C-alpha positions as CSV (number, residue, x, y, z in Angstrom):
1,M,-5.7,90.8,40.9
2,I,-4.1,93.7,39.1
3,L,-1.8,91.4,37.1
4,F,-4.8,89.3,36.2
5,I,-6.7,92.3,34.9
6,R,-3.7,93.4,32.8
7,S,-3.4,90.0,31.2
8,I,-7.0,90.1,30.2
9,S,-6.6,93.5,28.7
10,F,-3.6,92.4,26.7
11,S,-5.6,89.4,25.5
12,L,-8.5,91.6,24.4
13,V,-6.1,93.8,22.5
14,A,-4.6,90.9,20.7
15,L,-8.0,89.4,19.9
16,T,-9.2,92.8,18.6
17,T,-6.2,93.1,16.4
18,A,-6.7,89.6,15.0
19,L,-10.3,90.2,14.3
20,A,-9.4,93.4,12.5
21,V,-7.0,91.5,10.2
22,S,-9.6,88.9,9.6
23,D,-12.1,91.6,8.6
24,E,-9.5,93.0,6.2
25,A,-8.8,89.6,4.7
26,L,-12.5,89.0,4.1
27,E,-12.4,91.9,1.7
28,R,-10.0,90.0,-0.5
29,D,-11.2,87.4,-3.1
30,F,-9.8,83.9,-2.1
31,S,-12.3,82.1,-4.3
32,P,-10.8,79.4,-6.6
33,P,-10.1,80.5,-10.1
34,P,-11.9,78.8,-13.0
35,T,-8.8,76.8,-13.9
36,E,-8.4,75.2,-10.5
37,Q,-9.2,71.5,-10.4
38,Q,-8.4,68.7,-7.9
39,L,-5.8,66.2,-8.9
40,P,-7.1,63.0,-10.4
41,L,-6.3,60.9,-7.3
42,K,-6.3,63.6,-4.6
43,M,-8.9,65.8,-3.0
44,H,-6.9,68.9,-3.5
45,S,-5.6,71.0,-6.4
46,K,-2.0,71.1,-7.7
47,M,0.4,72.9,-5.3
48,S,3.2,75.2,-6.5
49,D,5.4,74.4,-3.6
50,R,6.4,70.8,-2.8
51,P,8.9,69.3,-0.4
52,I,12.6,69.8,-1.1
53,V,15.3,68.0,0.9
54,R,19.0,68.7,0.3
55,V,21.5,66.0,0.9
56,G,25.3,66.4,1.1
57,I,28.4,64.9,2.6
58,E,29.4,68.0,4.6
59,S,26.3,70.3,4.2
60,G,22.6,69.9,3.6
61,D,19.4,69.1,5.5
62,L,20.6,65.5,5.8
63,R,24.3,64.6,5.8
64,G,26.1,61.4,5.1
65,Q,28.1,59.5,2.4
66,D,26.3,56.3,1.7
67,N,23.0,54.9,0.5
68,R,21.3,55.3,3.9
69,V,21.3,59.1,3.9
70,L,20.0,59.2,0.3
71,Q,17.3,56.7,1.1
72,A,16.2,58.6,4.2
73,A,15.7,61.7,2.1
74,V,13.8,59.9,-0.6
75,D,11.5,58.1,1.9
76,Y,10.8,61.4,3.8
77,V,9.8,63.2,0.7
78,S,7.7,60.2,-0.4
79,G,5.9,60.3,2.9
80,L,4.8,63.9,2.0
81,G,3.3,62.8,-1.3
82,G,6.3,63.6,-3.5
83,G,8.8,66.3,-4.2
84,K,12.6,66.7,-4.8
85,V,15.7,65.3,-3.3
86,L,18.8,67.4,-4.3
87,I,22.1,65.7,-3.8
88,G,25.3,67.7,-3.6
89,P,28.7,66.8,-5.0
90,G,30.8,63.9,-3.8
91,E,31.0,60.1,-3.8
92,F,28.3,58.1,-2.1
93,L,29.0,54.4,-1.3
94,M,26.1,52.2,-2.2
95,R,25.7,49.1,0.0
96,D,22.2,48.7,-1.3
97,S,20.2,50.2,-4.1
98,L,18.8,53.7,-3.9
99,H,15.1,52.7,-4.0
100,L,13.0,55.1,-6.0
101,R,9.6,56.2,-4.8
102,S,6.5,57.4,-6.7
103,H,6.5,61.1,-7.6
104,V,9.9,61.8,-6.1
105,T,12.6,63.5,-8.2
106,I,16.2,62.7,-7.4
107,Q,18.6,65.2,-8.8
108,G,22.4,65.3,-8.4
109,T,24.9,68.0,-9.1
110,P,25.7,67.5,-12.9
111,G,29.0,65.6,-13.3
112,K,29.8,65.7,-9.6
113,T,27.4,63.4,-7.7
114,L,28.7,59.9,-7.9
115,L,26.9,56.8,-6.6
116,K,29.4,53.9,-6.6
117,K,28.5,50.3,-5.8
118,D,30.6,48.8,-3.0
119,D,32.7,45.7,-3.5
120,G,30.6,42.6,-3.7
121,V,31.0,39.2,-2.0
122,V,29.6,35.8,-3.2
123,A,29.1,32.6,-1.3
124,L,27.6,29.2,-1.9
125,L,24.4,28.4,0.0
126,A,24.8,25.8,2.8
127,I,21.2,24.5,2.4
128,D,18.6,24.7,-0.3
129,G,16.7,28.0,-0.6
130,D,13.0,27.2,-1.3
131,F,10.6,29.1,-3.4
132,G,8.7,31.7,-1.3
133,E,11.1,31.4,1.6
134,Q,12.4,34.7,3.0
135,Q,15.7,33.6,4.3
136,F,18.9,32.0,3.0
137,T,21.9,30.3,4.6
138,V,25.4,30.6,3.3
139,Q,28.6,28.6,3.9
140,E,30.7,31.8,4.4
141,A,28.9,34.8,5.9
142,D,31.6,37.5,5.8
143,G,30.3,40.6,4.0
144,F,26.6,39.7,4.3
145,D,25.5,42.4,6.6
146,V,22.1,43.6,7.7
147,G,20.9,46.3,5.4
148,R,22.9,45.3,2.3
149,G,21.4,44.4,-1.0
150,V,21.6,40.8,-2.0
151,A,20.9,38.4,-4.9
152,V,20.1,34.7,-4.7
153,W,20.1,32.3,-7.6
154,D,21.3,28.9,-8.9
155,G,22.3,27.3,-12.2
156,Q,18.6,27.2,-13.3
157,A,17.2,30.2,-11.5
158,G,18.4,33.0,-13.7
159,G,16.6,35.9,-15.5
160,F,13.5,36.9,-13.6
161,H,13.9,33.9,-11.3
162,T,16.9,35.6,-9.7
163,T,15.9,37.1,-6.4
164,V,17.1,40.6,-5.5
165,A,16.3,41.8,-2.0
166,R,17.6,43.5,1.1
167,I,19.0,41.7,4.2
168,T,16.7,42.5,7.2
169,G,18.3,40.3,9.9
170,R,20.9,37.7,10.8
171,N,21.2,34.6,12.9
172,G,24.7,33.2,12.4
173,N,25.0,32.2,8.7
174,T,21.3,32.6,8.1
175,F,19.9,35.9,6.8
176,S,16.3,37.1,6.5
177,I,15.3,39.2,3.4
178,D,12.5,41.5,2.6
179,K,11.2,39.6,-0.5
180,P,10.5,35.9,-1.0
181,L,12.8,33.7,-3.1
182,M,11.5,33.7,-6.7
183,A,12.6,30.1,-7.3
184,D,14.0,27.0,-5.7
185,C,17.7,27.6,-5.3
186,M,19.3,24.1,-4.9
187,I,22.7,23.4,-3.6
188,H,23.2,20.6,-6.1
189,R,22.9,23.3,-8.8
190,K,25.4,25.5,-7.0
191,A,22.9,27.8,-5.4
192,T,24.6,31.1,-4.6
193,A,24.1,34.4,-2.8
194,G,26.0,37.6,-3.4
195,T,25.8,41.2,-2.4
196,L,24.6,42.2,-5.9
197,F,22.0,44.8,-6.7
198,P,21.2,47.7,-9.0
199,V,22.8,50.9,-7.9
200,V,19.5,52.7,-8.5
201,S,16.3,50.6,-8.4
202,G,12.6,51.2,-8.9
203,Y,9.8,48.7,-8.3
204,E,6.0,49.1,-8.5
205,L,5.9,52.9,-8.8
206,E,4.9,55.8,-11.1
207,G,6.2,59.2,-11.9
208,A,9.7,58.9,-10.5
209,V,12.5,61.1,-12.0
210,I,16.3,60.5,-11.9
211,K,18.5,63.4,-13.0
212,D,22.2,64.3,-13.3
213,L,23.7,61.3,-11.5
214,V,27.0,59.6,-12.2
215,I,26.6,55.9,-11.4
216,D,29.6,53.5,-11.2
217,G,28.9,49.8,-11.0
218,N,32.4,48.9,-9.8
219,R,32.4,46.0,-12.3
220,Q,35.8,44.7,-11.4
221,A,34.9,44.0,-7.8
222,N,31.4,42.5,-8.4
223,A,30.0,39.3,-9.9
224,R,27.5,39.5,-12.8
225,L,23.8,40.3,-12.2
226,N,21.5,39.7,-15.2
227,G,19.6,42.5,-16.8
228,C,16.2,41.1,-16.0
229,R,16.9,41.9,-12.3
230,G,19.7,44.3,-12.3
231,G,21.7,47.1,-14.0
232,G,23.3,50.4,-13.1
233,I,19.7,51.7,-13.2
234,F,17.0,49.1,-13.1
235,L,13.2,49.6,-13.3
236,Y,10.4,47.0,-12.8
237,R,6.8,48.1,-13.3
238,A,8.0,51.7,-12.8
239,F,5.5,53.5,-15.0
240,G,6.3,56.9,-16.4
241,T,9.8,57.1,-14.9
242,R,12.2,59.7,-16.4
243,I,15.9,59.2,-16.5
244,E,17.7,62.4,-17.6
245,G,21.3,63.6,-17.8
246,C,22.8,60.5,-16.1
247,V,26.1,58.8,-16.8
248,V,26.0,55.1,-16.0
249,R,29.2,53.1,-16.4
250,N,31.1,50.0,-15.5
251,Y,28.4,47.7,-14.2
252,N,28.8,43.9,-14.4
253,G,25.6,43.4,-16.3
254,D,23.4,46.0,-18.1
255,G,23.7,49.7,-17.9
256,I,20.1,50.9,-18.0
257,S,17.4,48.2,-17.9
258,F,13.7,48.7,-17.6
259,Q,11.2,45.8,-17.6
260,Q,7.4,45.9,-17.7
261,S,7.5,49.6,-17.4
262,N,5.4,51.7,-19.8
263,D,6.0,55.3,-20.9
264,V,9.6,55.4,-19.6
265,V,11.8,58.3,-21.0
266,V,15.5,58.1,-21.1
267,N,17.0,61.4,-22.3
268,D,20.6,62.7,-22.7
269,C,22.2,59.8,-20.9
270,V,25.5,57.9,-21.4
271,S,25.7,54.1,-20.7
272,E,29.2,52.8,-21.2
273,G,31.6,50.0,-20.3
274,H,29.1,47.5,-19.0
275,A,29.6,43.7,-19.3
276,D,26.3,43.2,-21.2
277,L,23.8,45.6,-22.7
278,G,23.9,49.4,-22.8
279,L,20.2,50.2,-23.0
280,H,17.7,47.4,-22.4
281,P,14.0,48.2,-22.6
282,G,12.1,45.0,-22.3
283,S,9.3,42.6,-21.1
284,G,6.4,44.5,-22.5
285,S,7.6,48.0,-21.9
286,Q,5.3,50.1,-24.2
287,R,5.8,53.5,-25.6
288,P,9.4,54.0,-24.4
289,T,11.3,57.1,-25.5
290,V,15.1,56.9,-25.7
291,R,16.5,60.2,-27.0
292,A,20.0,61.8,-27.4
293,C,21.7,59.0,-25.5
294,V,25.1,57.3,-26.0
295,A,25.6,53.6,-25.5
296,R,29.2,52.6,-26.2
297,D,31.9,50.1,-25.4
298,N,29.4,47.6,-23.9
299,G,30.0,43.9,-24.0
300,T,27.0,42.9,-26.1
301,D,24.5,45.4,-27.7
302,G,24.2,49.1,-27.5
303,L,20.4,49.1,-27.7
304,F,18.5,45.9,-27.1
305,L,14.7,45.8,-27.6
306,C,13.8,42.8,-25.6
307,W,10.3,41.2,-25.7
308,R,7.1,43.2,-26.6
309,V,8.7,46.6,-26.9
310,R,6.1,48.4,-29.0
311,H,5.2,51.9,-30.2
312,G,8.6,53.3,-29.0
313,L,10.6,56.3,-30.2
314,F,14.4,55.9,-30.4
315,E,16.0,59.0,-31.9
316,D,19.3,61.0,-32.0
317,N,21.2,58.3,-30.2
318,V,24.8,57.1,-30.7
319,L,25.4,53.4,-30.5
320,E,29.1,52.7,-30.9
321,G,31.9,50.4,-30.1
322,N,29.7,47.7,-28.6
323,G,30.8,44.0,-28.7
324,R,27.9,42.7,-30.8
325,F,25.1,44.7,-32.4
326,G,24.5,48.4,-32.3
327,I,20.7,47.8,-32.2
328,S,18.9,44.5,-31.8
329,I,15.2,44.1,-32.3
330,G,13.2,40.9,-32.0
331,H,10.3,39.2,-30.1
332,K,7.0,41.1,-30.7
333,D,9.0,44.4,-30.9
334,T,6.6,46.1,-33.3
335,D,5.6,49.5,-34.5
336,N,8.7,51.4,-33.3
337,L,10.3,54.4,-34.9
338,L,14.1,54.6,-35.0
339,Q,15.4,57.8,-36.5
340,R,18.5,60.0,-36.8
341,N,20.6,57.5,-34.8
342,T,24.3,56.9,-35.5
343,V,25.3,53.2,-35.4
344,R,29.0,52.7,-35.8
345,H,32.1,50.5,-35.0
346,N,30.1,47.7,-33.4
347,G,31.3,44.1,-33.4
348,S,28.6,42.7,-35.7
349,N,25.7,44.0,-37.7
350,G,24.8,47.6,-37.1
351,V,21.0,46.8,-36.8
352,F,19.9,43.2,-36.3
353,F,16.4,41.9,-36.5
354,R,16.3,38.6,-34.6
355,N,15.0,35.3,-36.0
356,E,11.4,35.1,-35.0
357,S,8.3,33.3,-36.4
358,L,5.4,35.2,-38.0
359,G,3.4,35.7,-34.8
360,M,6.4,36.9,-32.8
361,A,8.5,38.8,-35.3
362,A,9.4,42.5,-35.2
363,H,6.8,43.9,-37.7
364,R,6.2,47.4,-38.9
365,N,9.3,49.0,-37.6
366,R,10.6,52.1,-39.3
367,L,14.2,53.2,-39.7
368,R,14.6,56.7,-41.0
369,N,17.5,59.1,-41.5
370,N,20.0,56.9,-39.6
371,T,23.7,56.7,-40.2
372,I,25.0,53.1,-40.0
373,E,28.7,52.8,-40.7
374,N,31.9,50.9,-40.1
375,N,30.4,47.9,-38.3
376,G,31.7,44.3,-38.0
377,K,34.8,42.5,-37.1
378,K,34.7,40.3,-40.3
379,P,34.0,41.0,-43.9
380,G,30.5,40.2,-44.9
381,T,28.9,42.1,-42.0
382,A,25.7,43.9,-42.9
383,G,24.7,47.4,-41.9
384,I,21.1,46.1,-41.5
385,R,20.4,42.3,-41.2
386,V,16.8,41.1,-41.2
387,R,16.0,37.5,-40.1
388,G,12.8,35.6,-39.3
389,T,9.4,36.0,-40.8
390,T,9.5,39.7,-40.3
391,K,7.4,42.0,-42.5
392,D,6.2,45.5,-43.3
393,L,9.5,47.2,-42.4
394,V,10.4,50.6,-43.8
395,F,14.0,51.7,-44.3
396,E,14.2,55.2,-45.8
397,N,16.7,58.0,-46.1
398,N,19.4,56.0,-44.2
399,T,23.1,56.3,-44.9
400,I,24.8,52.9,-44.8
401,R,28.5,52.8,-45.5
402,D,32.0,51.8,-44.5
403,T,34.3,54.8,-44.6
404,R,37.5,53.0,-43.6
405,A,40.4,52.2,-45.9
406,E,39.3,49.6,-48.5
407,T,41.5,46.9,-46.9
408,D,40.0,47.5,-43.5
409,R,36.3,47.4,-44.5
410,T,34.1,44.7,-42.9
411,Q,30.6,46.2,-43.4
412,T,30.6,45.0,-47.0
413,T,26.8,44.4,-47.2
414,G,24.4,47.3,-46.9
415,V,21.1,45.5,-46.2
416,L,20.7,41.7,-45.9
417,L,17.2,40.3,-46.2
418,E,17.1,36.6,-45.3
419,Q,14.9,33.8,-46.8
420,D,11.7,34.1,-44.8
421,V,11.5,37.9,-44.6
422,G,8.3,39.5,-45.8
423,D,7.6,42.9,-47.4
424,V,10.3,45.6,-46.8
425,T,10.2,49.1,-48.2
426,L,13.6,50.5,-49.2
427,A,13.4,54.2,-50.2
428,D,16.0,56.9,-50.8
429,N,18.8,55.2,-48.9
430,Q,22.4,56.0,-49.6
431,I,24.2,52.7,-49.6
432,E,27.9,52.4,-50.2
433,A,28.9,48.7,-50.0
434,Q,30.3,45.9,-52.1
435,H,26.7,44.4,-51.9
436,P,24.2,47.2,-51.4
437,V,21.3,44.9,-51.0
438,D,21.6,41.1,-50.5
439,D,18.0,39.9,-51.0
440,R,17.7,36.1,-50.3
441,R,13.9,35.9,-50.1
442,D,12.3,33.1,-52.0
443,S,9.9,35.4,-53.8
444,Q,12.6,37.5,-55.4
């Protein structure tokens, strides 16, 4: 009984103390300030502290050295509504994409966090893969493990019809996947599966951020994956994503590709040594910003504006040493501003406007204060070549030249305007070429 009375007395003391603190707290003003408002899609105001998870090989909240530990951190932070995943130095082996999530920032240690794609395997399908089916069967199953990323295609199922998914289960040589096949993949058209995927991938999301990562596509040990479904970094309907301070190299396909993704920002990145395109905004991606980036030594173009890229800003970039064009613009790519870029030492024209009809041409693009020099493998290359029924272009204050020894010059035309081109404004350009302006329009 005595012990019971003492416990009651201790409880009363604690309660009295708590009530005293509460009375003191009531004297403080916790009312919301006039600037506080709830977030547009939440029933709470913006918080100053958000989740942060640190990932490392030997230290951190989560530890490991492949894509699984990175994905675990991203998914955990995503489940809390967003925040940051900080990745320490070291090499992480990617057997599947690092899948981005909305409102999650993934930030590496600058120059020291390497995400490297593992060696790929490819095998012919043993039976047809049907549209909508969520499994495939291969003749040789070695290397097709549960959890790996995979692509499935045939001779006619390329581009967006290539399926990229994850293997979720196995039964002998048959594997289930987490997405349906995007096309019929027929064995008479050499239907194929391969452990191919983007190193970093974002689908159907908004507000993701990728910073300070080095991404290696391991090109020599992987088959090609097209830029409509893959790349070192690949986005599909990933609205408002930011890619900052990343080095993307050596992918058997494109470096950075984003499709159907509005308001993407790519800033201070390097995209180099890829089999295809360095930077590939496309498929209706509106209002992209590509700033202070380098695209060099890629197999085709440095910067390729695909279909319906409109109202974009491309500034202060270097496009050099690419196998075809420095910059390519075409199908419905209208109303873009390209300024203060350096376009040099590319295999063909520095800037190329593709051959499109009036309704689909790249109208109203403005090129200002760019340096376009030393392009082409053969004499007769133009610094800027305009094809199609393209109109209302503005080229002003650009420097177009070939600074090499006279016997080595191949960029011998400054601006080439082909037969069907409409109105073009040329103002205050400095053109040093054998043919400063080659105007072939009928009306001239």
